[in-house]
C-alpha positions in Angstrom: 117.2 100.6 114.6 116.1 103.9 117.1 118.2 103.1 120.4 117.5 105.1 124.0 120.3 107.4 122.7 119.4 108.2 119.3 118.8 111.4 118.4 115.2 112.0 117.8 113.2 115.4 116.2 109.5 115.6 116.9 107.9 117.8 114.8 104.9 119.2 116.5 105.4 117.5 119.5 102.8 120.0 121.5 99.8 118.9 119.0 97.9 115.8 119.3 100.2 113.2 118.1 103.0 115.1 118.7 102.7 115.3 122.4 101.2 111.2 122.4 104.8 110.5 120.7 106.6 112.2 123.4 104.9 110.5 126.5 105.2 107.2 124.6 109.1 108.2 124.0 109.9 108.7 127.3 107.7 105.8 129.1 110.1 103.7 126.4 112.8 105.0 128.2 113.8 107.6 124.9 115.4 110.4 126.8 115.2 113.9 125.3 113.9 114.8 122.2 114.8 117.3 120.3 111.9 119.9 119.7 110.8 123.5 118.9 108.1 125.7 119.6 106.9 127.3 116.5 107.8 130.2 118.3 111.2 129.1 118.4 111.1 128.1 115.0 108.7 128.2 112.4 108.5 124.9 109.8 108.0 126.7 106.9 111.0 128.6 107.3 113.1 126.2 105.1 116.8 127.4 105.6 115.7 127.7 109.5 114.7 124.1 109.4 118.1 123.1 107.8 119.9 125.3 110.6 117.8 123.2 113.0 119.3 119.8 111.7 122.9 121.3 110.9 122.7 122.2 114.5 120.7 118.9 116.6 122.0 116.2 113.9 118.8 114.0 114.4 119.3 110.4 113.2 115.2 109.8 113.6 112.3 112.3 112.4 108.4 112.4 113.4 107.2 114.4 110.9 103.9 115.5 113.4 103.3 119.2 112.4 100.5 120.1 110.2 97.6 122.4 110.1 94.6 120.3 110.4 90.9 120.9 111.1 87.7 119.0 110.3 84.8 119.7 107.7 83.6 123.2 108.8 87.7 124.3 108.3 88.8 122.8 105.8 86.2 124.3 103.6 86.8 127.5 104.8 90.4 128.1 104.3 92.0 125.6 101.8 94.5 128.1 100.8 96.0 128.1 104.4 95.9 124.3 104.3 97.5 123.4 101.1 100.1 126.5 101.7 101.1 125.7 105.2 100.9 122.0 104.8 103.3 122.1 101.7 105.4 124.6 103.0 106.4 122.6 106.4 106.6 119.0 104.9 108.9 120.1 101.9 111.3 122.0 104.7 111.4 119.2 107.1 111.8 115.9 104.2 114.3 118.2 102.4 116.3 119.0 105.5 116.3 115.4 106.5 118.1 114.5 103.4 120.2 117.0 103.4 121.2 115.7 107.6 121.3 112.3 106.2 118.6 111.2 108.5 118.2 107.5 109.3 114.6 107.3 109.1 111.7 109.4 108.9 107.8 108.8 109.4 105.6 111.2 107.5 101.8 111.4 108.2 99.6 111.4 105.6 95.4 111.0 105.9 92.5 108.9 105.3 91.3 111.9 103.2 93.8 111.2 100.5 91.5 108.3 99.0 89.6 108.4 96.7 85.7 109.7 97.7 84.1 106.2 96.6 87.4 104.3 97.2 86.2 100.5 97.6 86.1 99.9 101.6 88.0 98.8 103.5 90.9 101.1 102.1 94.0 99.6 100.8 97.0 101.3 100.1 97.0 100.6 96.3 93.3 102.3 96.2 95.5 106.0 96.8 95.2 108.2 93.6 92.2 105.8 91.5 89.7 108.7 92.1 88.5 112.1 92.9 88.7 113.2 96.5 86.3 114.3 98.6 85.9 117.9 97.8 85.1 119.7 101.5 88.9 118.2 102.2 90.8 118.3 99.0 93.4 121.1 99.8 94.6 119.3 102.9 94.5 115.8 100.9 96.8 117.7 98.0 99.2 118.9 100.3 99.5 115.2 102.3 100.0 113.3 99.1 102.7 115.7 97.9 104.0 114.7 101.2 103.6 110.9 100.6 105.0 111.4 97.2 107.9 113.4 98.0 109.0 110.8 100.9 109.1 107.9 97.9 110.6 110.2 95.3 113.5 110.4 98.1 113.5 106.8 99.0 113.7 106.3 95.2 116.6 108.6 94.4 118.6 108.7 97.2 117.8 105.3 99.0 116.3 107.3 102.1 114.0 105.1 104.6 111.6 107.8 104.6 107.8 106.0 105.7 104.6 107.6 104.8 102.0 106.3 107.1 97.8 106.9 106.5 96.3 106.8 110.3 92.6 106.4 110.9 91.0 109.6 112.4 93.0 110.0 115.8 91.8 111.3 118.8 92.9 111.5 122.5 94.4 113.9 125.0 95.7 117.2 123.6 92.9 116.9 120.8 91.4 119.9 119.3 88.2 121.1 121.0 86.9 124.1 119.3 83.8 123.7 117.3 85.2 125.6 114.3 88.4 123.5 113.7 87.6 120.1 115.5 87.0 117.2 113.9 83.7 115.1 114.6 84.8 113.0 117.7 86.1 115.8 119.9 83.6 118.5 118.5 80.7 116.0 119.5 82.2 115.4 123.1 82.5 119.4 123.5 79.0 119.6 122.6 77.3 117.1 124.6 79.4 117.8 127.7 78.0 121.5 127.3 74.9 120.6 126.8 74.5 118.3 130.0 75.8 121.0 132.2 73.7 124.1 130.5 70.4 121.5 131.3 70.0 121.6 127.4 67.7 118.9 126.5 68.8 118.5 122.5 72.3 118.2 120.7 72.2 118.7 117.1 74.1 116.3 114.9 75.4 117.7 111.7 74.5 115.3 108.5 72.3 112.4 108.5 74.5 110.5 111.2 75.1 107.8 108.4 78.5 107.8 107.5 80.7 105.9 109.2 84.4 106.6 110.6 87.3 104.3 112.1 88.9 106.2 115.0 92.3 105.4 116.5 93.5 106.4 119.9 96.1 108.5 119.7 98.6 106.5 122.3 98.1 103.6 119.9 98.9 105.3 116.7 102.5 106.8 118.8 103.2 102.7 120.0 102.7 102.1 115.9 105.3 104.5 114.6 107.7 103.8 116.9 107.5 100.3 116.3 108.3 100.9 112.2 111.3 103.2 113.1 112.4 99.7 114.9 111.7 97.3 112.4 114.8 96.0 110.5 115.6 98.2 107.1 115.3 95.2 104.7 111.8 94.3 106.1 110.6 98.1 105.9 112.3 98.6 102.2 109.7 95.6 101.1 106.9 97.2 102.7 107.5 100.4 101.1 108.3 98.7 97.5 104.6 97.3 97.8 101.7 98.8 95.8 101.0 102.4 97.2 104.2 102.8 99.2 102.5 103.7 102.4 101.0 101.6 105.6 97.7 102.0 106.7 97.3 102.3 110.7 93.7 101.4 112.0 91.7 99.9 114.5 90.1 97.7 112.0 86.7 98.6 113.3 84.5 101.6 111.8 81.3 103.0 113.6 78.4 105.5 112.0 78.5 109.0 113.4 75.5 108.3 114.7 76.5 105.1 116.8 79.4 107.3 117.9 77.1 110.1 118.9 75.7 107.9 121.5 78.6 106.3 123.0 79.7 109.8 123.5 76.6 110.6 125.0 76.6 108.1 127.2 80.2 108.5 128.0 79.3 112.1 128.8 76.1 111.3 130.5 73.9 113.2 128.6 70.1 112.6 129.1 68.5 114.5 126.2 67.8 113.7 122.6 70.2 114.1 119.6 68.2 115.4 116.3 69.9 115.4 113.2 70.7 118.7 110.9 70.1 117.2 107.4 70.9 120.1 105.5 74.7 120.3 106.6 77.4 118.2 104.8 78.0 114.2 105.7 81.6 114.1 103.9 82.5 110.6 102.6 80.2 107.8 103.3 82.4 105.5 104.9 86.6 105.6 105.9 87.7 102.3 107.1 91.4 101.6 106.5 92.5 98.0 105.8 95.4 98.1 108.0 96.5 94.4 107.2 99.8 95.3 105.8 100.8 96.7 109.4 99.3 94.4 111.0 101.0 91.5 109.1 104.4 93.3 110.4 103.1 92.0 114.2 101.3 95.8 115.3 97.8 95.9 116.0 95.9 98.4 118.2 94.9 97.8 121.8 92.4 100.5 123.1 88.6 100.1 122.1 86.9 102.9 121.0 84.4 103.4 124.1 87.8 103.6 126.7 89.5 105.8 124.5 87.0 108.4 124.6 86.2 107.8 128.5 90.0 108.5 128.7 89.9 111.4 126.2 86.9 112.6 128.3 88.9 112.6 131.6 91.9 114.7 130.2 88.6 117.3 128.5 87.3 117.7 131.8 90.9 118.3 133.8 92.3 120.8 130.5 90.1 121.5 128.1 87.1 122.8 129.6 88.8 123.6 133.0 91.0 126.1 130.8 87.8 127.6 129.4 86.4 128.2 132.8 89.4 129.8 134.2 89.7 131.8 131.2 85.9 133.3 131.6 86.5 134.1 135.4 89.8 135.5 134.7 88.0 137.9 131.8 
């Protein structure tokens, strides 16, 4: 198990999930996790990553580094999404094997499930149908990462744990309208509409697709929980159909319902209109998290509470930073 003195490497420690892991590890008393910024080390550089592992000798690895984005970014940059993610995850997973890392958690994505998968999505539904075209390149890279973990477990007896989270959100999220996911894109849009006095916010698509969201601190808690399960239990779980673990809240909302919650949290008083000429994406994405729940873990942060926390962070950091840059220019 991962004790307080363990050597822990958090890859991607400045991102949404990585920063949540750092906060949670610190709160739990885990001291001085190993980190590297992109400037210090490009994780796509296999030789550089192996040198890091030889130098620091991590025992536990959270593989939170990835190139991520919403529908618009995935559609515009498919080559970058598949190449960058394949390079990063291959470097880190193989280096972890060479360094005899005790455990590694690899983060997949709910877009790895088939577009028309039965709902809620069980782990055994992976690779049973075509993927959603708007995120296919990213999904293929993530599937490769999960399969790589499974292959190393099978051949070398590793404990590399592939997990599939619901759509994450929270502090340090991306609020850029060109690259962000729907929740933060809407939060930014509604806030700016309120600030400028606009009476209308345009919602992409019909608003009918349903999505499941998980507050990122819940996800960090779940992953530390998995790192501390006894090895026999973890190997038994990884031997189940699909070989991965879904981690979600168990609840979904329509995009229109999400917009209404965000509008209420922000205090926007205008109208919301749908642009039905824009793509919807998959009709529904709800994970079946009964496997994770059966291990004794479940989420604790309700959606509206998590959005309130995220909005507070946005006001103090993301939006405040935009204003500061504008005043300085």
